[in-house]
C-alpha positions, 0 to 999 in steps of 0.5 A, a space after each residue: 531461730 537459727 543461731 548466727 553462724 560463720 559463712 563463706 565469703 561468697 558462693 565461689 569460695 564454697 564451690 572452690 572448697 568442695 573442688 579442692 576437697 573432692 579433687 585429690 590424689 585419687 584423681 591423679 594416681 587411681 583413676 588412670 590405673 583403673 582406666 588402664 586396667 578396665 579397657 582404656 576409654 571404654 571404662 568411661 562408660 560405666 564411670 559416667 553412668 555411675 556418676 549420674 546413678 550414684 555420685 551426683 545424687 548422694 553429693 546433692 543429698 549431703 549438701 542439702 542436709 548440711 545447708 538445711 541444718 546448718 550444723 556439722 555431721 553430728 548435729 545435722 543427723 541429730 536434727 533429723 532424728 535423735 537416734 541418728 547422731 551415731 551416723 555423724 560420730 561414725 563420719 568423724 571417726 572415719 575422717 580421723 582414720 584418714 587424718 592420721 595417715 593422709 598428711 604422711 603422703 603430703 610429707 613425701 611430696 615435701 621430701 621430693 620437692 626439697 630434693 628437686 633443687 639439686 643439680 642432678 635429681 637424686 632418684 636419677 642415678 644409683 648412689 655409689 657403694 662405700 668403696 666407690 667401686 660400683 653402685 649400691 647393690 640394693 639399688 642396682 638390683 632395682 631402679 634408682 627411682 624405686 631405691 630412692 622411694 623405698 630406701 631414701 624416702 621411707 627407709 622401709 623395713 623388710 616386714 611389717 613386724 619390724 618397727 625401728 625408729 622414726 625417720 628424721 627427714 620424714 618426721 620433719 616433713 610430716 610436722 611441716 605438713 601439719 603446721 601448714 594444715 593448721 594455718 589453713 584451718 585455724 580461723 575456720 571458713 575465714 582462713 579456709 575460704 581464702 586458701 582454696 582460691 590457690 589450692 583449688 586452681 593452681 593444680 589445674 595450671 600445673 596439669 595444663 602445663 604438663 599437658 602441653 609438655 606431655 604432647 611434645 614428648 617423644 612417644 607420648 602419642 603411644 600413651 594417648 592411643 593406648 588410653 583412648 583405644 577401648 576394649 569393650 569386652 571389659 564392660 562384660 566384667 562385673 569388676 569393671 562396674 564395681 570399680 567404677 562405682 567405688 571410684 565415683 564414691 570415694 573421689 567425691 568424698 562422700 560419707 566423711 562429713 566434710 561436705 555436710 560441714 562445708 555446706 553448713 556454712 552456706 547462706 540458707 538460700 544458696 543454690 547448692 543444687 547447681 553447685 552439686 552438679 558443677 563440682 561433680 562434673 569438675 571432679 569427673 572432668 579432672 579425672 579424665 584430664 589428669 588421665 590424658 596428662 598421665 598417659 602422655 607421660 606414661 607413653 613417653 616413659 614406655 617408649 624410652 624404656 622400649 628404646 633402651 631395651 632395643 639399644 641394649 639388644 643392638 649393642 649386644 648384636 654388634 659386639 657379638 657378630 663384630 658388625 659395623 656401628 651403623 649397621 644396626 639401628 633401633 629402627 631395624 634391630 628386630 629385623 636384624 634379630 630375625 636375619 641373624 637367627 636365620 643366617 647364623 642359628 648356632 651362633 645366635 643360640 649362644 646369645 639368645 638367652 641374653 636378649 631381652 624381649 623388648 615390647 612397647 605393648 608390654 611396657 604400656 600394659 604394666 599397671 601401677 597405681 597409688 604411690 607407685 604411680 605418683 612417686 616412682 613412675 612419674 619420677 622416672 619419666 621426669 628424669 628423662 625430661 630436659 630441665 627435669 628439676 623444673 618439672 619435678 618442682 611443678 609436679 610435687 607442688 601440684 601433689 602437695 596442693 591436691 593433698 592439702 586440699 583434701 586434708 582441709 576437708 577432713 579436718 573440717 569434718 572433725 572440727 565443725 561438729 565438735 565446735 557446734 556442741 562446744 565439746 572440744 573446740 580447740 583446733 590446735 589440740 585436734 591437729 596436735 592429737 592427729 599429728 602425734 598419732 600419725 608419727 607412727 607412719 614415719 617408722 620403717 614399717 609405716 608404709 605397710 600400715 598406710 596400705 592397711 589403713 587405705 585398703 581396710 580402714 574406711 571402705 567398709 564403714 563409708 559404704 555403710 554410713 552413706 547407705 544409712 544416710 540415703 535410706 534414713 532421708 528417704 524412708 525415715 525422715 521422709 522424702 516428702 519432708 525432705 522435698 519441702 526442706 529443699 523447696 524452702 531453700 531453693 524455691 522449688 522441689 527436686 525433680 523426678 530424677 533426684 527422687 528416683 535416685 535417692 529412693 531406689 537406684 542409689 540404695 540398691 547400688 550401695 547395698 550391692 557394693 556393701 555385699 560385694 565388700 563383705 563377700 570379698 572380705 570373707 572369701 579373700 583368704 589371708 591378705 598379703 602385703 608386698 615386702 620391699 627387699 631384694 627378693 621382693 617377697 610377700 607376707 601375710 598380715 592377718 593379725 594386723 588386718 584383724 586389728 583394723 577389723 576392730 576399727 570397723 566394728 568400732 565405727 559401726 558400734 557408734 551407729 547402732 548405739 545411737 539408733 537401737 536400744 539393744 545392740 548385737 555386736 559381733 565378736 571382735 578379732 583379737 591377736 
Protein backbone atom coordinates (compact mmCIF):
# COMPACT_ATOMS: atom_id res chain seq x y z
CA UNK A 1 0.00 0.00 0.00
CA UNK A 2 1.30 3.44 -0.96
CA UNK A 3 2.48 5.43 2.06
CA UNK A 4 0.55 8.61 2.81
CA UNK A 5 2.27 11.54 1.14
CA UNK A 6 1.79 15.29 1.10
CA UNK A 7 -0.10 16.51 -1.96
CA UNK A 8 -0.61 19.73 -3.84
CA UNK A 9 -3.65 21.67 -2.70
CA UNK A 10 -5.08 21.50 -6.22
CA UNK A 11 -4.03 20.59 -9.77
CA UNK A 12 -3.66 24.33 -10.41
CA UNK A 13 -0.91 24.54 -7.78
CA UNK A 14 1.00 21.78 -9.55
CA UNK A 15 0.67 23.49 -12.94
CA UNK A 16 1.79 26.83 -11.50
CA UNK A 17 4.73 25.15 -9.76
CA UNK A 18 5.83 23.62 -13.07
CA UNK A 19 5.36 26.94 -14.87
CA UNK A 20 7.28 28.82 -12.18
CA UNK A 21 10.11 26.28 -12.42
CA UNK A 22 10.29 25.93 -16.20
CA UNK A 23 9.76 29.59 -17.11
CA UNK A 24 12.98 31.12 -15.90
CA UNK A 25 15.75 33.52 -16.74
CA UNK A 26 16.64 31.57 -19.88
CA UNK A 27 13.30 32.52 -21.46
CA UNK A 28 14.15 36.20 -21.01
CA UNK A 29 17.86 36.39 -21.72
CA UNK A 30 18.82 33.34 -23.84
CA UNK A 31 15.93 32.73 -26.24
CA UNK A 32 15.96 36.31 -27.65
CA UNK A 33 19.70 35.93 -28.24
CA UNK A 34 19.24 32.64 -30.12
CA UNK A 35 16.44 34.09 -32.21
CA UNK A 36 18.64 37.06 -33.07
CA UNK A 37 21.59 34.82 -33.97
CA UNK A 38 19.66 32.31 -36.06
CA UNK A 39 17.53 34.17 -38.52
CA UNK A 40 14.92 36.07 -36.55
CA UNK A 41 11.43 34.65 -36.90
CA UNK A 42 12.79 31.75 -38.94
CA UNK A 43 14.28 30.28 -35.75
CA UNK A 44 10.75 29.53 -34.52
CA UNK A 45 10.48 26.74 -37.11
CA UNK A 46 13.22 24.48 -35.65
CA UNK A 47 12.28 25.62 -32.14
CA UNK A 48 8.68 24.44 -32.46
CA UNK A 49 9.69 21.25 -34.25
CA UNK A 50 12.09 20.37 -31.44
CA UNK A 51 9.39 21.14 -28.88
CA UNK A 52 7.18 18.37 -30.28
CA UNK A 53 9.98 15.92 -31.09
CA UNK A 54 11.94 16.26 -27.89
CA UNK A 55 10.68 18.64 -25.21
CA UNK A 56 7.04 17.65 -24.82
CA UNK A 57 7.56 13.83 -24.84
CA UNK A 58 10.36 13.97 -22.28
CA UNK A 59 8.41 16.39 -20.07
CA UNK A 60 5.45 13.97 -20.17
CA UNK A 61 7.74 11.03 -19.33
CA UNK A 62 9.21 12.65 -16.21
CA UNK A 63 5.78 13.67 -14.90
CA UNK A 64 4.48 10.14 -15.46
CA UNK A 65 7.40 8.60 -13.56
CA UNK A 66 7.01 10.94 -10.60
CA UNK A 67 3.24 10.54 -10.32
CA UNK A 68 3.34 6.75 -10.70
CA UNK A 69 6.12 6.11 -8.20
CA UNK A 70 5.17 8.96 -5.83
CA UNK A 71 8.83 9.33 -4.90
CA UNK A 72 11.68 11.70 -5.65
CA UNK A 73 14.24 10.97 -8.32
CA UNK A 74 16.28 8.36 -6.40
CA UNK A 75 13.27 6.40 -5.16
CA UNK A 76 11.49 6.59 -8.50
CA UNK A 77 14.43 5.14 -10.42
CA UNK A 78 15.08 2.52 -7.74
CA UNK A 79 11.46 1.44 -8.15
CA UNK A 80 11.96 1.08 -11.89
CA UNK A 81 15.16 -0.93 -11.38
CA UNK A 82 17.41 -1.39 -8.34
CA UNK A 83 20.36 -0.77 -10.66
CA UNK A 84 19.13 2.67 -11.73
CA UNK A 85 19.17 4.59 -8.46
CA UNK A 86 22.30 6.29 -9.72
CA UNK A 87 20.21 8.17 -12.27
CA UNK A 88 18.41 9.85 -9.39
CA UNK A 89 21.67 10.53 -7.55
CA UNK A 90 23.10 12.08 -10.70
CA UNK A 91 20.04 14.34 -10.95
CA UNK A 92 20.53 15.48 -7.35
CA UNK A 93 24.22 16.25 -7.88
CA UNK A 94 23.43 18.19 -11.06
CA UNK A 95 20.74 20.16 -9.24
CA UNK A 96 23.28 20.82 -6.50
CA UNK A 97 25.65 22.34 -9.08
CA UNK A 98 22.90 24.72 -10.11
CA UNK A 99 21.86 25.55 -6.56
CA UNK A 100 25.40 26.59 -5.68
CA UNK A 101 25.45 29.52 -8.09
CA UNK A 102 21.88 30.21 -9.21
CA UNK A 103 21.01 32.34 -6.21
CA UNK A 104 23.90 34.69 -6.98
CA UNK A 105 21.90 35.71 -10.06
CA UNK A 106 19.01 36.49 -7.73
CA UNK A 107 21.45 38.40 -5.51
CA UNK A 108 22.38 40.59 -8.49
CA UNK A 109 18.69 41.27 -9.07
CA UNK A 110 18.30 42.30 -5.43
CA UNK A 111 21.35 44.56 -5.76
CA UNK A 112 19.91 46.31 -8.80
CA UNK A 113 16.44 46.48 -7.24
CA UNK A 114 17.75 48.23 -4.12
CA UNK A 115 19.73 50.70 -6.25
CA UNK A 116 16.64 51.48 -8.32
CA UNK A 117 15.18 53.66 -5.55
CA UNK A 118 17.56 56.55 -6.22
CA UNK A 119 16.73 59.88 -7.81
CA UNK A 120 19.25 59.11 -10.56
CA UNK A 121 19.88 55.48 -11.44
CA UNK A 122 23.55 54.80 -10.57
CA UNK A 123 24.18 53.07 -13.90
CA UNK A 124 22.90 56.06 -15.87
CA UNK A 125 26.06 58.18 -15.50
CA UNK A 126 29.72 57.56 -14.73
CA UNK A 127 30.89 58.53 -11.23
CA UNK A 128 33.39 61.37 -10.87
CA UNK A 129 37.03 60.70 -10.10
CA UNK A 130 38.61 61.55 -6.76
CA UNK A 131 39.60 65.04 -7.96
CA UNK A 132 36.05 65.80 -9.15
CA UNK A 133 37.57 66.91 -12.47
CA UNK A 134 36.19 64.21 -14.71
CA UNK A 135 34.78 60.71 -14.85
CA UNK A 136 36.53 57.61 -13.54
CA UNK A 137 38.73 56.38 -16.37
CA UNK A 138 37.50 52.78 -16.26
CA UNK A 139 33.91 53.96 -16.71
CA UNK A 140 34.81 56.56 -19.31
CA UNK A 141 36.45 53.95 -21.53
CA UNK A 142 33.40 51.68 -21.29
CA UNK A 143 29.78 52.68 -20.59
CA UNK A 144 28.05 53.57 -17.30
CA UNK A 145 25.95 50.39 -17.41
CA UNK A 146 29.00 48.19 -18.01
CA UNK A 147 30.94 49.94 -15.26
CA UNK A 148 28.13 49.57 -12.73
CA UNK A 149 27.73 45.86 -13.46
CA UNK A 150 31.37 44.82 -13.61
CA UNK A 151 32.87 47.20 -11.06
CA UNK A 152 30.12 48.30 -8.66
CA UNK A 153 28.11 45.06 -8.67
CA UNK A 154 30.79 42.41 -9.15
CA UNK A 155 33.99 44.30 -8.33
CA UNK A 156 35.33 41.89 -10.92
CA UNK A 157 38.91 40.64 -10.89
CA UNK A 158 41.25 41.11 -13.87
CA UNK A 159 41.55 37.32 -14.15
CA UNK A 160 40.14 34.12 -12.69
CA UNK A 161 43.40 33.52 -10.81
CA UNK A 162 42.71 36.47 -8.51
CA UNK A 163 40.30 35.71 -5.68
CA UNK A 164 40.33 38.64 -3.28
CA UNK A 165 37.82 38.99 -0.48
CA UNK A 166 34.05 38.64 -0.41
CA UNK A 167 31.99 41.50 -1.83
CA UNK A 168 30.03 42.66 1.23
CA UNK A 169 27.05 43.97 -0.72
CA UNK A 170 26.81 40.80 -2.78
CA UNK A 171 27.12 38.62 0.30
CA UNK A 172 24.19 40.39 1.98
CA UNK A 173 22.03 40.10 -1.15
CA UNK A 174 23.07 36.45 -1.52
CA UNK A 175 22.09 35.70 2.08
CA UNK A 176 18.76 37.44 1.51
CA UNK A 177 18.11 35.35 -1.60
CA UNK A 178 18.78 32.14 0.32
CA UNK A 179 16.67 33.25 3.28
CA UNK A 180 13.69 33.83 0.98
CA UNK A 181 14.32 30.54 -0.83
CA UNK A 182 14.27 28.75 2.51
CA UNK A 183 10.99 30.38 3.55
CA UNK A 184 9.45 29.33 0.23
CA UNK A 185 10.24 25.62 0.73
CA UNK A 186 10.36 25.25 4.52
CA UNK A 187 6.98 23.48 4.68
CA UNK A 188 7.34 21.53 1.47
CA UNK A 189 4.46 21.63 -0.98
CA UNK A 190 2.23 23.34 1.55
CA UNK A 191 4.35 26.51 1.43
CA UNK A 192 5.57 26.12 -2.15
CA UNK A 193 2.01 25.61 -3.38
CA UNK A 194 1.00 29.03 -2.05
CA UNK A 195 4.13 30.85 -3.22
CA UNK A 196 3.78 29.76 -6.84
CA UNK A 197 0.52 31.66 -7.23
CA UNK A 198 2.68 34.78 -7.12
CA UNK A 199 5.99 33.63 -8.63
CA UNK A 200 4.26 32.07 -11.64
CA UNK A 201 1.83 34.88 -12.45
CA UNK A 202 3.35 38.25 -11.53
CA UNK A 203 6.16 38.03 -14.14
CA UNK A 204 3.48 37.85 -16.84
CA UNK A 205 1.88 41.02 -15.51
CA UNK A 206 5.24 42.79 -15.68
CA UNK A 207 5.92 41.42 -19.17
CA UNK A 208 2.51 42.65 -20.32
CA UNK A 209 3.15 46.11 -18.84
CA UNK A 210 6.53 46.17 -20.56
CA UNK A 211 4.90 45.05 -23.80
CA UNK A 212 2.52 48.02 -23.75
CA UNK A 213 5.34 50.37 -22.77
CA UNK A 214 7.66 48.86 -25.36
CA UNK A 215 5.25 49.44 -28.22
CA UNK A 216 5.08 53.14 -27.32
CA UNK A 217 8.86 53.64 -27.28
CA UNK A 218 10.58 55.51 -30.07
CA UNK A 219 12.17 53.01 -32.45
CA UNK A 220 10.51 49.93 -30.97
CA UNK A 221 9.13 49.06 -34.40
CA UNK A 222 12.70 48.68 -35.67
CA UNK A 223 13.33 45.93 -33.14
CA UNK A 224 10.02 44.18 -33.82
CA UNK A 225 10.62 44.20 -37.59
CA UNK A 226 14.13 42.88 -37.03
CA UNK A 227 12.69 40.03 -34.96
CA UNK A 228 9.91 38.95 -37.34
CA UNK A 229 11.96 39.25 -40.53
CA UNK A 230 13.12 35.67 -41.19
CA UNK A 231 16.49 34.75 -42.63
CA UNK A 232 15.54 31.36 -43.99
CA UNK A 233 19.09 30.52 -45.06
CA UNK A 234 19.89 30.01 -41.37
CA UNK A 235 17.70 26.88 -41.42
CA UNK A 236 20.39 25.16 -43.51
CA UNK A 237 22.86 25.48 -40.62
CA UNK A 238 23.07 22.43 -38.29
CA UNK A 239 23.99 24.79 -35.44
CA UNK A 240 20.55 26.42 -35.69
CA UNK A 241 18.81 23.09 -35.11
CA UNK A 242 21.22 22.07 -32.36
CA UNK A 243 20.66 25.33 -30.48
CA UNK A 244 16.88 24.99 -30.90
CA UNK A 245 17.01 21.48 -29.42
CA UNK A 246 19.22 22.46 -26.49
CA UNK A 247 17.09 25.51 -25.72
CA UNK A 248 13.93 23.39 -25.54
CA UNK A 249 15.75 20.81 -23.45
CA UNK A 250 17.06 23.20 -20.82
CA UNK A 251 14.16 25.66 -20.72
CA UNK A 252 11.80 22.86 -19.67
CA UNK A 253 14.16 21.81 -16.87
CA UNK A 254 14.54 18.18 -17.91
CA UNK A 255 16.91 15.84 -16.09
CA UNK A 256 17.27 17.76 -12.83
CA UNK A 257 14.73 15.64 -10.97
CA UNK A 258 12.54 18.66 -10.20
CA UNK A 259 9.66 17.53 -12.42
CA UNK A 260 9.73 14.04 -10.90
CA UNK A 261 9.69 15.59 -7.42
CA UNK A 262 6.80 17.92 -8.26
CA UNK A 263 4.73 15.14 -9.87
CA UNK A 264 5.30 12.84 -6.88
CA UNK A 265 3.01 15.11 -4.83
CA UNK A 266 0.10 14.71 -7.27
CA UNK A 267 -2.94 12.58 -6.65
CA UNK A 268 -2.53 9.21 -8.36
CA UNK A 269 -5.24 9.89 -10.95
CA UNK A 270 -4.23 13.46 -11.75
CA UNK A 271 -4.37 14.24 -15.49
CA UNK A 272 -0.65 14.94 -15.95
CA UNK A 273 -0.89 14.36 -19.71
CA UNK A 274 -2.96 17.50 -20.21
CA UNK A 275 -0.78 19.39 -17.74
CA UNK A 276 2.40 18.39 -19.60
CA UNK A 277 1.00 19.83 -22.82
CA UNK A 278 -0.22 23.01 -21.09
CA UNK A 279 3.06 23.73 -19.28
CA UNK A 280 5.19 22.99 -22.35
CA UNK A 281 3.10 25.30 -24.53
CA UNK A 282 3.10 28.02 -21.85
CA UNK A 283 6.88 27.79 -21.63
CA UNK A 284 7.22 28.05 -25.40
CA UNK A 285 4.71 30.89 -25.61
CA UNK A 286 6.48 32.76 -22.82
CA UNK A 287 9.75 32.63 -24.74
CA UNK A 288 8.09 34.16 -27.79
CA UNK A 289 6.22 36.70 -25.65
CA UNK A 290 9.44 37.71 -23.87
CA UNK A 291 11.12 37.97 -27.26
CA UNK A 292 8.58 40.53 -28.47
CA UNK A 293 9.10 42.59 -25.32
CA UNK A 294 12.88 42.27 -25.53
CA UNK A 295 13.08 43.29 -29.18
CA UNK A 296 10.81 46.29 -28.65
CA UNK A 297 13.22 47.43 -25.91
CA UNK A 298 16.17 46.43 -28.05
CA UNK A 299 14.82 48.44 -30.99
CA UNK A 300 14.41 51.46 -28.72
CA UNK A 301 17.98 51.14 -27.41
CA UNK A 302 19.42 50.65 -30.91
CA UNK A 303 17.50 53.65 -32.25
CA UNK A 304 18.62 55.87 -29.36
CA UNK A 305 22.26 54.85 -29.86
CA UNK A 306 21.97 55.33 -33.62
CA UNK A 307 20.50 58.81 -33.23
CA UNK A 308 23.15 59.74 -30.64
CA UNK A 309 25.78 58.74 -33.18
CA UNK A 310 24.07 60.84 -35.87
CA UNK A 311 23.81 63.83 -33.53
CA UNK A 312 27.49 63.57 -32.64
CA UNK A 313 28.31 63.56 -36.35
CA UNK A 314 25.97 66.50 -36.92
CA UNK A 315 27.70 68.62 -34.27
CA UNK A 316 31.11 67.74 -35.66
CA UNK A 317 30.08 68.87 -39.15
CA UNK A 318 28.45 72.08 -37.88
CA UNK A 319 31.50 73.09 -35.86
CA UNK A 320 34.10 72.21 -38.47
CA UNK A 321 32.36 73.85 -41.42
CA UNK A 322 30.89 76.75 -39.39
CA UNK A 323 27.32 76.02 -40.47
CA UNK A 324 24.15 77.40 -38.90
CA UNK A 325 22.63 75.26 -36.14
CA UNK A 326 19.47 74.44 -38.09
CA UNK A 327 21.33 73.57 -41.29
CA UNK A 328 21.83 69.91 -40.48
CA UNK A 329 19.39 67.69 -38.61
CA UNK A 330 19.52 64.05 -37.60
CA UNK A 331 17.24 63.22 -40.52
CA UNK A 332 19.55 64.64 -43.20
CA UNK A 333 23.02 64.25 -41.67
CA UNK A 334 23.92 61.36 -43.98
CA UNK A 335 22.99 63.45 -47.01
CA UNK A 336 25.17 66.29 -45.73
CA UNK A 337 28.12 63.94 -45.31
CA UNK A 338 27.92 63.07 -49.01
CA UNK A 339 27.36 66.70 -50.00
CA UNK A 340 30.28 68.07 -47.96
CA UNK A 341 32.57 65.27 -49.08
CA UNK A 342 31.81 66.08 -52.72
CA UNK A 343 32.05 69.87 -52.28
CA UNK A 344 35.04 70.14 -49.92
CA UNK A 345 37.02 66.89 -50.34
CA UNK A 346 40.27 68.28 -48.90
CA UNK A 347 38.64 69.72 -45.79
CA UNK A 348 36.40 66.70 -45.33
CA UNK A 349 39.41 64.38 -45.37
CA UNK A 350 40.70 66.12 -42.24
CA UNK A 351 37.72 65.00 -40.15
CA UNK A 352 36.82 61.75 -41.90
CA UNK A 353 38.71 59.71 -39.32
CA UNK A 354 36.71 61.36 -36.52
CA UNK A 355 33.35 60.48 -38.05
CA UNK A 356 31.69 57.39 -36.64
CA UNK A 357 30.08 54.92 -39.01
CA UNK A 358 26.50 55.20 -37.75
CA UNK A 359 24.38 52.17 -38.64
CA UNK A 360 21.03 51.13 -37.21
CA UNK A 361 21.42 47.67 -38.72
CA UNK A 362 24.74 47.17 -36.96
CA UNK A 363 23.23 48.26 -33.66
CA UNK A 364 20.46 45.70 -34.11
CA UNK A 365 22.93 43.00 -35.15
CA UNK A 366 24.88 43.33 -31.91
CA UNK A 367 24.07 40.08 -30.16
CA UNK A 368 24.15 39.92 -26.38
CA UNK A 369 23.06 37.02 -24.19
CA UNK A 370 22.91 36.06 -20.55
CA UNK A 371 23.83 38.58 -17.91
CA UNK A 372 24.90 41.05 -20.58
CA UNK A 373 21.34 41.23 -21.90
CA UNK A 374 19.64 41.19 -18.50
CA UNK A 375 21.85 43.57 -16.54
CA UNK A 376 23.52 45.76 -19.17
CA UNK A 377 21.35 46.08 -22.28
CA UNK A 378 18.04 46.30 -20.41
CA UNK A 379 19.54 48.64 -17.81
CA UNK A 380 20.84 50.95 -20.51
CA UNK A 381 17.45 51.03 -22.21
CA UNK A 382 15.68 51.74 -18.90
CA UNK A 383 17.87 54.80 -18.25
CA UNK A 384 16.49 56.39 -21.43
CA UNK A 385 12.84 55.91 -20.39
CA UNK A 386 10.75 58.47 -18.52
CA UNK A 387 10.14 57.35 -14.92
CA UNK A 388 13.16 55.08 -15.24
CA UNK A 389 13.10 54.19 -11.53
CA UNK A 390 9.62 52.70 -11.85
CA UNK A 391 10.54 50.61 -14.88
CA UNK A 392 13.72 49.48 -13.19
CA UNK A 393 11.87 48.32 -10.07
CA UNK A 394 9.32 46.37 -12.13
CA UNK A 395 11.98 44.77 -14.29
CA UNK A 396 14.18 43.53 -11.47
CA UNK A 397 11.21 42.28 -9.45
CA UNK A 398 10.29 40.23 -12.53
CA UNK A 399 13.84 38.84 -12.79
CA UNK A 400 13.75 37.99 -9.08
CA UNK A 401 10.51 36.06 -9.36
CA UNK A 402 11.68 34.19 -12.45
CA UNK A 403 14.91 33.26 -10.70
CA UNK A 404 13.24 32.34 -7.42
CA UNK A 405 10.68 30.15 -9.20
CA UNK A 406 13.41 28.13 -10.87
CA UNK A 407 15.35 27.98 -7.61
CA UNK A 408 12.37 26.40 -5.84
CA UNK A 409 12.35 23.54 -8.32
CA UNK A 410 16.04 22.83 -7.88
CA UNK A 411 15.82 22.84 -4.08
CA UNK A 412 12.82 20.49 -4.21
CA UNK A 413 14.78 18.17 -6.51
CA UNK A 414 17.40 17.79 -3.77
CA UNK A 415 15.15 17.73 -0.70
CA UNK A 416 12.38 15.39 -1.90
CA UNK A 417 14.49 12.21 -2.41
CA UNK A 418 16.44 12.86 0.79
CA UNK A 419 13.19 13.12 2.75
CA UNK A 420 11.80 10.01 1.04
CA UNK A 421 14.62 7.90 2.45
CA UNK A 422 14.89 9.90 5.68
CA UNK A 423 18.62 10.15 5.02
CA UNK A 424 18.91 13.85 5.67
CA UNK A 425 15.59 15.60 5.90
CA UNK A 426 16.57 19.00 7.33
CA UNK A 427 15.66 21.63 4.75
CA UNK A 428 17.48 24.32 6.70
CA UNK A 429 20.77 22.39 6.67
CA UNK A 430 20.50 21.70 2.94
CA UNK A 431 19.96 25.40 2.24
CA UNK A 432 22.76 26.36 4.64
CA UNK A 433 25.16 23.93 2.97
CA UNK A 434 24.41 25.29 -0.52
CA UNK A 435 24.60 28.87 0.71
CA UNK A 436 28.01 28.44 2.36
CA UNK A 437 29.51 26.78 -0.71
CA UNK A 438 27.97 29.43 -2.93
CA UNK A 439 29.67 32.29 -1.08
CA UNK A 440 32.71 31.73 -3.28
CA UNK A 441 30.76 33.20 -6.19
CA UNK A 442 30.64 36.57 -4.42
CA UNK A 443 34.41 37.00 -4.73
CA UNK A 444 35.90 39.18 -7.50
CA UNK A 445 36.55 36.09 -9.65
CA UNK A 446 33.09 34.66 -8.93
CA UNK A 447 31.59 35.71 -12.25
CA UNK A 448 34.22 33.74 -14.15
CA UNK A 449 33.38 30.65 -12.12
CA UNK A 450 29.67 31.16 -12.76
CA UNK A 451 30.44 31.14 -16.48
CA UNK A 452 32.33 27.85 -16.12
CA UNK A 453 29.56 26.22 -14.09
CA UNK A 454 26.89 27.49 -16.48
CA UNK A 455 28.74 26.40 -19.64
CA UNK A 456 30.23 23.12 -18.46
CA UNK A 457 28.77 22.09 -15.13
CA UNK A 458 25.48 20.51 -16.21
CA UNK A 459 25.09 20.30 -19.99
CA UNK A 460 27.01 17.09 -20.53
CA UNK A 461 25.53 15.37 -17.48
CA UNK A 462 21.92 16.36 -18.16
CA UNK A 463 21.99 15.06 -21.72
CA UNK A 464 23.27 11.72 -20.50
CA UNK A 465 20.79 11.56 -17.62
CA UNK A 466 17.76 12.16 -19.83
CA UNK A 467 19.10 9.77 -22.48
CA UNK A 468 19.38 7.04 -19.83
CA UNK A 469 15.86 7.92 -18.62
CA UNK A 470 14.13 7.54 -21.98
CA UNK A 471 16.10 4.44 -23.02
CA UNK A 472 15.50 2.79 -19.65
CA UNK A 473 11.76 3.40 -19.69
CA UNK A 474 11.35 2.34 -23.32
CA UNK A 475 13.60 -0.73 -23.44
CA UNK A 476 14.45 -1.91 -19.91
CA UNK A 477 11.34 -1.11 -17.89
CA UNK A 478 9.41 -1.76 -21.09
CA UNK A 479 7.10 0.44 -23.11
CA UNK A 480 4.18 -1.98 -22.62
CA UNK A 481 4.57 -1.87 -18.87
CA UNK A 482 4.89 1.90 -18.95
CA UNK A 483 1.71 2.12 -21.05
CA UNK A 484 -0.11 0.03 -18.46
CA UNK A 485 1.08 2.33 -15.65
CA UNK A 486 -0.25 5.36 -17.52
CA UNK A 487 -3.55 3.59 -18.15
CA UNK A 488 -3.87 2.90 -14.41
CA UNK A 489 -3.45 6.62 -13.69
CA UNK A 490 -5.33 8.23 -16.59
CA UNK A 491 -7.77 5.55 -17.71
CA UNK A 492 -6.28 5.35 -21.20
CA UNK A 493 -2.99 4.43 -22.81
CA UNK A 494 -0.69 6.96 -24.49
CA UNK A 495 -1.30 7.27 -28.22
CA UNK A 496 1.11 6.47 -31.05
CA UNK A 497 2.75 9.90 -30.95
CA UNK A 498 4.09 9.51 -27.41
CA UNK A 499 5.35 5.96 -28.03
CA UNK A 500 7.06 6.92 -31.29
CA UNK A 501 8.85 9.81 -29.61
CA UNK A 502 9.94 7.78 -26.56
CA UNK A 503 11.15 4.73 -28.46
CA UNK A 504 12.82 6.27 -31.50
CA UNK A 505 12.81 10.00 -32.16
CA UNK A 506 13.78 11.47 -28.77
CA UNK A 507 16.60 8.95 -28.09
CA UNK A 508 18.09 9.58 -31.54
CA UNK A 509 17.99 13.36 -31.00
CA UNK A 510 19.58 13.04 -27.56
CA UNK A 511 22.33 10.78 -28.89
CA UNK A 512 23.01 13.29 -31.67
CA UNK A 513 23.22 16.15 -29.16
CA UNK A 514 25.39 14.05 -26.86
CA UNK A 515 27.84 13.25 -29.67
CA UNK A 516 27.89 16.88 -30.75
CA UNK A 517 28.88 18.05 -27.26
CA UNK A 518 31.61 15.43 -26.97
CA UNK A 519 33.08 16.35 -30.37
CA UNK A 520 32.79 20.05 -29.63
CA UNK A 521 34.44 19.57 -26.23
CA UNK A 522 37.35 17.57 -27.69
CA UNK A 523 37.92 19.69 -30.79
CA UNK A 524 37.11 23.04 -29.24
CA UNK A 525 40.69 23.68 -28.21
CA UNK A 526 41.66 25.48 -25.03
CA UNK A 527 38.58 27.36 -23.80
CA UNK A 528 38.98 31.05 -23.06
CA UNK A 529 37.10 33.56 -20.98
CA UNK A 530 36.69 37.29 -21.46
CA UNK A 531 38.42 39.22 -18.71
CA UNK A 532 37.08 42.60 -17.67
CA UNK A 533 39.70 45.33 -17.85
CA UNK A 534 40.29 48.41 -19.93
CA UNK A 535 42.07 46.35 -22.60
CA UNK A 536 39.32 43.66 -22.67
CA UNK A 537 41.64 40.69 -23.11
CA UNK A 538 41.01 36.95 -23.22
CA UNK A 539 42.72 34.30 -21.12
CA UNK A 540 42.50 30.53 -21.15
CA UNK A 541 41.22 28.58 -18.17
CA UNK A 542 42.09 25.07 -19.24
CA UNK A 543 43.06 24.04 -15.72
CA UNK A 544 39.73 25.18 -14.30
CA UNK A 545 37.72 23.54 -17.04
CA UNK A 546 39.49 20.28 -16.23
CA UNK A 547 38.38 20.67 -12.64
CA UNK A 548 34.82 20.99 -13.87
CA UNK A 549 35.46 17.94 -16.07
CA UNK A 550 36.10 16.08 -12.83
CA UNK A 551 32.56 16.96 -11.77
CA UNK A 552 31.22 15.55 -15.06
CA UNK A 553 32.95 12.27 -14.27
CA UNK A 554 31.68 12.47 -10.71
CA UNK A 555 28.07 12.62 -11.88
CA UNK A 556 28.52 9.88 -14.47
CA UNK A 557 30.28 7.76 -11.83
CA UNK A 558 27.03 7.53 -9.85
CA UNK A 559 25.25 6.33 -12.97
CA UNK A 560 27.67 3.54 -13.73
CA UNK A 561 28.22 2.44 -10.12
CA UNK A 562 24.48 1.90 -9.74
CA UNK A 563 23.95 0.13 -13.06
CA UNK A 564 27.08 -2.01 -13.56
CA UNK A 565 29.24 -4.30 -11.44
CA UNK A 566 32.42 -3.29 -13.17
CA UNK A 567 33.20 0.33 -13.89
CA UNK A 568 35.59 1.56 -16.54
CA UNK A 569 36.34 5.09 -15.45
CA UNK A 570 38.35 7.39 -17.69
CA UNK A 571 41.35 9.23 -16.15
CA UNK A 572 40.44 12.34 -14.23
CA UNK A 573 42.17 15.52 -15.26
CA UNK A 574 44.16 17.03 -12.43
CA UNK A 575 45.89 20.41 -12.50
